[in-house]
C-alpha positions in Angstrom: 0.0 0.0 0.0 1.3 3.4 -0.9 -0.7 5.4 1.7 -0.3 5.7 5.4 -3.7 4.3 5.9 -6.2 3.6 3.1 -9.6 2.9 4.7 -12.1 1.5 2.2 -15.7 0.4 2.1 -16.8 -2.9 0.6 -14.9 -3.5 -2.6 -18.1 -4.5 -4.3 -19.9 -1.3 -3.5 -17.0 0.8 -4.6 -16.6 -1.1 -7.8 -20.3 -0.5 -8.5 -19.9 3.2 -7.8 -16.8 3.4 -10.0 -18.8 2.1 -13.0 -20.9 5.3 -13.2 -18.6 7.9 -11.8 -19.0 10.0 -14.9 -22.7 10.0 -14.7 -23.0 13.1 -12.6 -21.8 16.6 -13.5 -21.9 19.2 -10.8 -21.4 22.4 -12.7 -23.7 24.8 -14.5 -23.4 22.9 -17.7 -25.1 19.8 -16.4 -27.7 18.3 -18.7 -31.3 19.0 -18.3 -33.2 21.8 -16.6 -33.5 22.6 -12.9 -35.7 20.2 -11.1 -36.1 22.1 -7.9 -34.4 24.5 -5.5 -33.8 24.0 -1.8 -33.9 27.0 0.6 -32.0 26.8 3.8 -33.7 26.9 7.1 -32.0 28.7 10.0 -29.2 26.7 11.5 -29.8 25.3 15.0 -27.0 27.4 16.3 -25.6 30.7 15.1 -22.8 30.5 12.5 -19.4 31.4 14.1 -18.7 34.2 11.6 -21.1 36.6 9.8 -19.0 36.0 6.6 -20.4 32.4 6.5 -24.0 33.5 6.5 -24.1 33.7 2.7 -22.9 30.1 2.4 -25.5 28.8 4.9 -28.3 30.7 3.1 -27.4 29.7 -0.5 -29.8 27.7 -2.7 -29.0 24.5 -4.4 -30.1 24.3 -8.0 -30.9 20.7 -8.7 -30.3 19.3 -12.2 -30.6 16.0 -14.0 -27.3 14.1 -13.6 -27.8 12.0 -16.7 -28.3 9.0 -14.4 -32.0 8.0 -13.8 -33.5 8.9 -10.4 -30.5 11.1 -9.4 -30.2 14.8 -9.3 -27.0 16.9 -9.0 -26.1 20.3 -7.8 -23.1 22.4 -6.7 -22.4 23.6 -3.2 -20.3 26.7 -2.5 -18.0 26.7 0.6 -15.1 28.8 1.7 -11.6 27.6 0.8 -10.4 28.6 4.2 -12.9 28.8 7.1 -10.4 31.0 9.0 -10.6 33.5 6.1 -14.1 33.1 4.6 -13.7 36.1 2.3 -10.5 34.8 0.8 -12.1 32.7 -1.9 -14.4 29.7 -2.3 -14.5 26.2 -3.8 -17.3 24.2 -5.3 -18.4 20.8 -4.2 -20.3 18.2 -6.2 -23.6 17.1 -4.5 -26.1 14.4 -5.6 -29.3 13.1 -4.2 -32.0 10.4 -4.7 -35.2 11.9 -3.5 -37.4 10.0 -1.1 -39.6 7.6 -3.0 -42.4 7.1 -0.5 -44.6 5.7 0.9 -44.4 7.2 4.4 -43.7 10.6 5.7 -40.3 12.0 4.6 -37.9 12.1 7.5 -35.3 14.4 5.9 -31.9 14.0 4.2 -29.5 11.1 4.9 -26.0 12.0 4.0 -23.7 9.1 3.1 -19.9 8.8 2.9 -18.1 5.6 1.8 -14.7 6.3 3.3 -11.2 6.5 1.8 -10.3 9.2 2.6 -10.6 9.9 -1.1 -13.6 7.8 -2.0 -16.2 9.5 -4.2 -19.4 9.8 -2.1 -21.3 10.8 -5.3 -20.1 7.6 -7.0 -21.0 5.6 -4.0 -24.5 7.1 -3.9 -25.2 6.5 -7.5 -23.6 3.1 -7.7 -24.9 1.7 -4.4 -26.5 3.6 -1.6 -29.1 5.4 -3.7 -30.3 2.1 -5.2 -29.1 -0.5 -2.8 -30.0 0.8 0.6 -33.1 -0.8 2.1 -36.3 0.3 0.4 -37.8 1.7 3.6 -34.8 4.0 4.1 -35.0 5.2 0.5 -38.7 5.7 0.9 -38.4 8.2 3.7 -35.1 9.9 3.2 -33.6 11.9 0.4 -30.3 10.0 0.2 -27.6 12.6 -0.4 -23.8 12.6 -1.0 -21.2 15.3 -1.4 -17.7 14.6 -2.8 -15.5 15.9 0.0 -13.2 18.8 -0.9 -10.2 17.5 -2.8 -12.0 14.4 -4.0 -13.3 13.3 -7.4 -15.6 16.1 -8.7 -14.9 18.5 -5.8 -11.7 20.4 -6.6 -9.7 17.2 -6.8 -6.2 16.9 -5.5 -3.9 15.8 -8.3 -0.3 14.7 -7.9 1.1 12.4 -10.7 0.3 11.6 -14.3 -0.9 8.1 -15.2 2.5 6.9 -16.2 4.1 8.4 -13.1 1.5 6.6 -11.0 2.3 3.3 -12.7 5.9 3.8 -11.7 5.0 4.9 -8.2 2.9 1.8 -7.5 5.7 -0.5 -8.6 8.4 0.9 -6.4 9.7 -1.8 -4.0 8.2 -1.2 -0.6 10.4 -3.7 1.2 13.8 -2.3 0.5 16.7 -4.7 0.9 19.6 -2.3 0.8 20.5 1.5 0.8 19.9 1.8 -2.9 16.3 0.5 -2.7 15.7 2.6 0.4 16.8 5.7 -1.5 14.5 4.8 -4.4 11.6 4.4 -2.1 12.3 7.7 -0.4 12.6 9.4 -3.7 9.3 8.1 -4.8 7.6 9.6 -1.8 9.3 12.9 -2.3 8.3 12.9 -6.0 4.7 12.2 -5.1 4.6 15.0 -2.5 6.3 17.5 -4.9 3.8 16.6 -7.6 0.9 17.3 -5.2 2.3 20.7 -4.3 3.0 21.6 -7.9 -0.4 20.6 -9.2 -2.7 21.2 -6.2 -0.9 23.7 -4.0 -3.8 26.0 -3.5 -6.2 23.4 -2.0 -3.6 21.1 -0.4 -3.6 22.9 3.0 -7.5 22.9 3.1 -8.6 19.3 2.7 -8.6 18.3 6.4 -11.4 16.3 8.0 -12.4 19.2 10.1 -12.9 21.4 7.1 -14.9 18.7 5.4 -17.1 18.3 8.5 -17.7 22.0 8.4 -18.7 21.6 4.7 -21.2 19.0 5.8 -22.8 21.4 8.2 -23.3 24.0 5.4 -24.9 21.3 3.3 -27.1 20.2 6.2 -28.5 23.8 6.5 -28.8 24.3 2.8 -30.8 21.0 2.5 -33.2 22.4 5.1 -32.4 19.9 7.9 -32.2 21.0 11.5 -30.1 17.9 12.4 -27.6 15.9 10.4 -28.6 12.3 9.6 -25.6 10.4 8.4 -24.2 6.9 7.5 -20.4 6.9 7.3 -18.2 3.9 6.6 -14.6 3.4 7.4 -12.9 6.8 7.2 -16.4 8.2 7.0 -16.7 7.3 10.7 -13.9 9.7 11.6 -15.6 12.3 9.5 -18.9 11.7 11.3 -17.3 11.7 14.7 -15.5 15.0 13.9 -18.9 16.5 12.9 -20.4 15.4 16.2 -17.4 17.0 18.0 -17.8 20.3 16.2 -21.7 20.4 16.2 -23.0 18.1 18.9 -26.3 19.9 19.1 -26.9 19.3 15.4 -26.4 15.5 15.5 -29.5 13.6 14.3 -29.1 9.9 13.6 -25.5 9.0 13.0 -24.3 5.5 12.0 -20.5 5.0 12.1 -19.8 1.7 10.4 -16.2 0.2 10.5 -15.1 2.8 13.0 -11.7 4.5 13.4 -10.2 5.5 16.7 -9.4 9.2 16.6 -7.2 9.1 19.7 -4.4 7.0 18.1 -1.2 8.5 16.6 -0.6 7.6 12.9 2.0 5.0 13.7 -0.4 3.1 16.0 -3.2 3.3 13.5 -0.9 1.9 10.8 0.3 -0.9 13.1 -3.2 -1.8 14.2 -4.4 -1.9 10.6 -1.5 -4.1 9.7 -2.7 -6.5 12.4 -6.2 -6.2 10.9 -5.0 -7.4 7.5 -3.2 -10.3 9.2 -6.4 -11.3 10.9 -8.2 -11.1 7.5 -5.5 -13.1 5.7 -5.6 -15.8 8.4 -9.3 -16.1 7.9 -8.8 -16.4 4.1 -6.0 -18.9 4.6 -8.1 -21.0 7.0 -10.8 -21.2 4.3 -8.3 -21.8 1.5 -6.4 -24.7 3.0 -9.7 -26.6 3.2 -9.9 -26.6 -0.6 -8.0 -29.1 -2.8 -7.0 -26.3 -5.2 -5.7 -23.9 -2.7 -2.6 -22.2 -4.3 -1.0 -21.8 -0.8 -1.3 -25.5 0.0 -3.6 -27.6 2.1 -1.4 -28.3 5.1 -2.2 -25.4 7.6 -2.6 -21.7 8.0 1.0 -21.4 9.1 2.2 -23.2 6.0 0.0 -21.1 3.8 1.5 -18.0 5.4 5.1 -19.1 4.7 4.1 -20.0 1.1 2.7 -16.6 0.5 5.8 -15.0 1.9 7.9 -17.2 -0.4 5.8 -16.1 -3.4 6.4 -12.4 -2.5 10.1 -12.9 -2.2 10.1 -14.7 -5.6 8.3 -11.9 -7.4 10.5 -9.3 -5.7 13.6 -11.1 -7.1 11.9 -11.8 -10.5 8.6 -10.2 -11.4 6.2 -12.3 -13.5 4.7 -11.2 -16.8 1.1 -10.0 -16.9 0.5 -9.6 -20.7 0.9 -5.8 -20.2 3.8 -3.5 -20.1 3.8 -3.8 -16.3 5.2 -6.9 -14.7 3.9 -8.1 -11.4 6.5 -7.4 -8.7 6.2 -7.6 -5.0 4.5 -4.2 -4.4 1.7 -4.8 -6.9 1.3 -8.5 -5.8 1.0 -7.4 -2.2 -1.6 -4.7 -3.1 -3.6 -7.3 -5.0 -3.8 -9.6 -2.1 -4.7 -6.7 0.3 -7.4 -5.6 -2.1 -9.1 -9.0 -1.7 -9.0 -8.8 2.1 -11.8 -6.1 2.3 -14.5 -8.5 1.3 -14.7 -12.3 1.7 -16.7 -12.3 -1.6 -13.3 -11.7 -3.3 -11.6 -14.8 -1.9 -12.4 -17.0 -4.9 -11.0 -14.4 -7.2 -7.9 -14.2 -5.1 -7.4 -18.0 -5.1 -7.5 -18.0 -8.9 -5.2 -15.0 -9.2 -2.6 -16.5 -6.8 -2.8 -19.8 -8.7 -2.0 -18.1 -12.0 0.7 -15.8 -10.5 2.5 -18.7 -8.8 2.3 -20.4 -12.1 4.0 -17.4 -13.8 1.1 -15.3 -15.1 0.3 -12.2 -13.0 -2.7 -10.6 -14.7 -5.2 -11.6 -12.0 -3.3 -10.0 -9.1 -2.6 -7.0 -11.3 -6.3 -6.6 -11.9 -7.0 -6.7 -8.2 -4.2 -4.1 -7.5 -5.6 -1.8 -10.3 -9.1 -2.0 -8.7 -7.6 -1.0 -5.4 -5.8 2.0 -6.9 -8.8 2.8 -9.2 -6.7 2.6 -12.3 -8.6 2.6 -15.6 -7.8 0.3 -18.5 -6.5 3.4 -20.4 -3.8 4.0 -17.8 -5.5 6.9 -16.0 -6.2 6.9 -12.3 -9.0 8.3 -10.2 -7.6 10.8 -7.6 -8.2 8.4 -4.7 -4.6 7.9 -3.9 -3.8 11.6 -4.1 -6.7 12.7 -2.0 -6.0 9.8 0.5 -2.5 11.0 1.2 -3.5 14.7 1.2 -6.2 14.2 3.9 -4.2 11.7 6.0 -1.0 13.8 6.0 -3.0 16.9 7.1 -5.0 15.2 9.8 -2.2 13.8 11.8 1.6 14.2 12.1 3.7 11.7 10.1 4.4 8.3 11.6 8.2 8.6 11.0 10.7 11.4 10.7 13.1 9.5 8.5 13.7 6.2 6.7 15.8 5.1 9.7 12.7 5.4 11.9 10.7 3.3 9.5 13.4 0.7 9.5 13.4 0.5 13.3 9.7 0.0 13.3 9.7 -2.9 10.9 10.0 -5.6 13.6 7.0 -4.4 15.5 5.0 -4.3 12.2 6.2 -7.8 11.3 5.0 -9.0 14.7 1.6 -7.5 13.9 1.7 -9.2 10.5 4.4 -11.6 9.3 2.9 -11.3 5.8 2.3 -7.6 5.3 4.2 -6.0 8.2 7.4 -4.8 6.4 5.7 -3.3 3.5 3.1 -1.5 5.6 5.8 -0.1 7.9 7.7 1.4 5.0 4.5 2.7 3.4 3.9 4.8 6.5 6.9 6.9 5.4 4.9 8.8 2.8 3.8 11.7 5.0 7.4 12.3 6.1 7.9 14.4 3.0 4.6 16.1 2.8 4.8 19.8 1.8 1.9 21.0 4.1 2.3 20.7 7.9 -0.3 18.6 9.7 -3.1 20.7 11.2 -4.8 17.9 13.2 -3.7 15.9 16.2 -4.9 12.6 17.6 -7.4 13.1 20.5 -10.4 11.5 22.1 -13.8 12.6 20.7 -16.6 12.7 23.3 -19.2 14.9 21.5 -20.9 15.8 24.8 -24.5 16.7 24.2 -25.0 14.8 21.0 -28.0 12.5 20.4 -27.3 8.7 20.5 -24.7 7.7 17.9 -24.5 4.0 16.7 -20.9 2.7 16.3 -20.6 -0.5 14.3 -17.6 -2.9 14.5 -16.8 -6.1 12.7 -14.7 -8.6 14.7 -12.5 -9.6 11.8 -12.5 -6.3 9.9 -9.1 -6.0 8.0 -9.0 -2.2 7.6 -10.6 -0.9 10.8 -9.9 -3.4 13.6 -12.7 -4.2 15.9 -11.0 -2.6 18.9 -11.2 0.8 17.2 -15.0 0.5 17.2 -14.9 -0.4 20.9 -12.7 2.6 21.6 -14.8 5.1 19.7 -18.1 3.9 21.2 -16.4 4.3 24.6 -15.1 7.8 23.9 -18.4 9.1 22.6 -20.6 10.3 25.4 -23.7 9.0 23.6 -22.0 6.2 21.7 -23.6 2.7 21.5 -21.7 -0.2 20.1 -23.2 -2.7 17.6 -21.0 -5.7 16.9 -21.0 -8.0 13.8 -19.2 -11.2 14.4 -17.8 -12.0 11.0 -15.4 -11.1 8.2 -15.0 -8.2 5.9 -14.9 -4.4 6.1 -18.0 -2.7 7.5 -21.3 -4.5 8.3 -24.4 -2.6 7.1 -25.9 -4.1 4.0 -23.5 -7.1 3.9 -26.1 -9.8 4.6 -26.7 -9.7 8.3 -30.4 -9.3 9.0 -29.6 -8.6 12.6 -27.3 -5.7 11.8 -29.5 -4.3 9.1 -32.6 -4.4 11.2 -30.9 -2.7 14.1 -29.6 0.1 11.9 -32.8 0.5 9.9 -34.9 0.8 13.1 -32.5 3.5 14.3 -32.7 5.5 11.1 -36.4 5.2 10.7 -37.6 5.4 14.4 -34.6 7.0 16.2 -34.3 4.1 18.6 -30.6 3.0 18.9 -29.8 -0.6 19.6 -28.9 -1.6 23.1 -25.2 -0.9 23.8 -23.2 -4.1 23.3 -25.7 -5.8 20.9 -24.0 -8.5 18.9 -25.0 -10.0 15.6 -23.7 -12.9 13.5 
């Protein structure tokens, strides 16, 4: 992985969203005629600066997106909330209006995580058509691409060919030369971000995005924010609750992050999460006669995967494309399949082919992770991910020497992925914009009940993070899914879905500590 922490929602949901990302345009040239306008109601608390009143009082002009049942609009927000008169940026918004029957509750904002995931793409590809019918009946399901993401003033860092080179750099350096190459790749990435996106780069923090959400809440006419956030979206939702506890409506934080942890601890915990997910995959694989990692034991499968990674590090295998499969892309391909147990059959096939000398299957998984298109272009996911993460928290390491010292502790967390993920945490070391955030506990005193959802074998957001966040939040209630995969809502558990649907429709939070299988 090339980011300090890349927190993702279900791979299936994101893939579906990615198929129709181009369906919504947010500018004045959008197809069709205005469908409606939304006037803002007064905010539940006075805005902190008179200069923000114009933003809170703006009207959204809704237009046809070119995607059936969805509308799109543009939201204006200040570039810098500390200097509201110093310029503005425009954010892409989309909605699926409540279908009925039943009385409309209000708007339900959704965010799929990342950071860097397109919320508009997620809405149009999944939430706006795949959320339970009773939810879509009584809510306008709404998404805004966060600042710096997708259609909202996207952060751009490298060209497609440069990204190809960046994703292939060896992330487990064996000597000083390879360490220097890895350091140079992070420096080039950071310099590219500063050169191509220097204006917005200091202003893509989670705090600023949370403030954007409050502007949108007011403009949509909602007194309270109703919200479902997944993965990184839980940190965004918790940050909103911290800033505006009196404006919290019904918040679901699924696949929770722990905001109190320093970056290096988040990275190490996530490394352990991927190890947990891999062991679950391996335990399933070794029961099958065609398991490419053998049928002896999980321990043997682990050693066989490590051997495969060493082999492709020494001699990459062909893929039928200009890019061969080396260790970095192979590792990313395996990690991509850890987010959803539904991808395990695809991973078994891809590993079988790669061990046999043909790497296209693992390359395809890695490309889906990086959101690389067949034409060689990339979505801005990786650029936005680094920009947000490096602004939200100080870097894990001050130097390559620090990263090297941390490798043993990361390898203890994961013998398979530890070394690579330790070195990947070096990327923010060279970031051109100083971090503005600091790890801290979020209590959100005075907020309405907030549902925090954790999955016991979640690879990207370990279960203990959900336990911690629910404990930190003064009104937090923990809902547990005993199972595999990243996030729980809409993944097949009637128990989880019923608890969340009841909360969203009736306002009744599940009993703290409720567990589902």
